[in-house]
C-alpha positions in Angstrom: 12.3 6.2 11.6 11.2 9.6 10.6 7.6 9.8 8.8 9.5 12.2 6.2 12.0 9.7 5.5 9.6 7.2 5.4 7.6 8.9 2.5 11.1 9.7 0.9 11.8 5.7 0.6 8.1 5.6 -1.0 9.2 8.1 -3.6 12.6 6.6 -4.4 10.9 3.2 -4.4 8.3 4.7 -7.0 10.7 6.5 -9.0 13.7 3.9 -9.4 11.4 0.7 -9.4 7.2 1.4 -10.4 7.5 4.8 -12.5 9.2 2.9 -15.6 7.2 -0.3 -15.4 4.1 -1.3 -17.3 1.2 -2.7 -15.7 1.7 -5.4 -18.5 4.6 -6.6 -16.9 3.2 -6.7 -13.6 0.0 -8.6 -15.0 1.9 -11.6 -16.0 3.1 -12.5 -12.6 0.4 -14.6 -11.1 1.9 -14.8 -7.6 1.9 -10.9 -7.6 -1.9 -11.1 -8.6 -2.9 -13.5 -6.4 -1.5 -11.6 -3.4 -3.3 -8.6 -4.3 -6.5 -9.9 -4.3 -8.8 -9.9 -1.0 -12.1 -11.9 -1.0 -14.5 -11.5 1.7 -18.3 -12.9 1.4 -19.8 -11.3 -1.3 -17.0 -9.0 -1.8 -13.7 -8.8 -3.9 -11.0 -6.4 -3.6 -8.4 -6.7 -6.4 -5.4 -4.2 -6.7 -3.8 -6.5 -9.1 -4.3 -4.1 -11.7 -2.5 -0.9 -9.7 1.1 -0.6 -10.2 2.1 -2.0 -7.0 4.6 -4.6 -5.8 5.1 -6.2 -2.3 7.8 -3.7 -1.9 5.4 -1.0 -2.3 2.9 -2.2 -0.1 5.9 -2.6 2.5 6.5 0.7 2.0 2.8 2.0 2.5 2.8 -0.4 5.8 5.6 1.2 7.4 4.1 4.5 6.8 0.6 3.3 8.6 2.9 2.0 11.4 4.8 5.0 12.1 1.7 7.3 11.7 -0.5 5.6 14.2 -3.5 5.6 11.8 -5.3 2.8 13.6 -5.3 4.9 16.8 -6.5 8.1 15.0 -9.3 6.0 13.2 -10.4 4.5 16.5 -10.2 8.0 18.0 -12.7 9.5 14.9 -14.9 6.6 15.5 -14.8 7.1 19.4 -15.8 10.8 18.6 -12.6 12.5 19.6 -12.5 15.8 17.9 -9.2 17.2 16.2 
């Protein structure tokens, strides 16, 4: 799938499903809240207070996979320019 269509999918998802949601509604879902917390030794990432759903994250993951982001990050840390 083309990257621009993946961006459009994310924008459409936001406009149709996220934009009008209140964070208060999302915070009532304990399963969602637990899924949006990442716990590492001495570190906790808590994304539960963001207007995200599992579907939102799936759209972001699709974008990352399609953009070869991990390859670009690896190249950056390897000293590759441009």
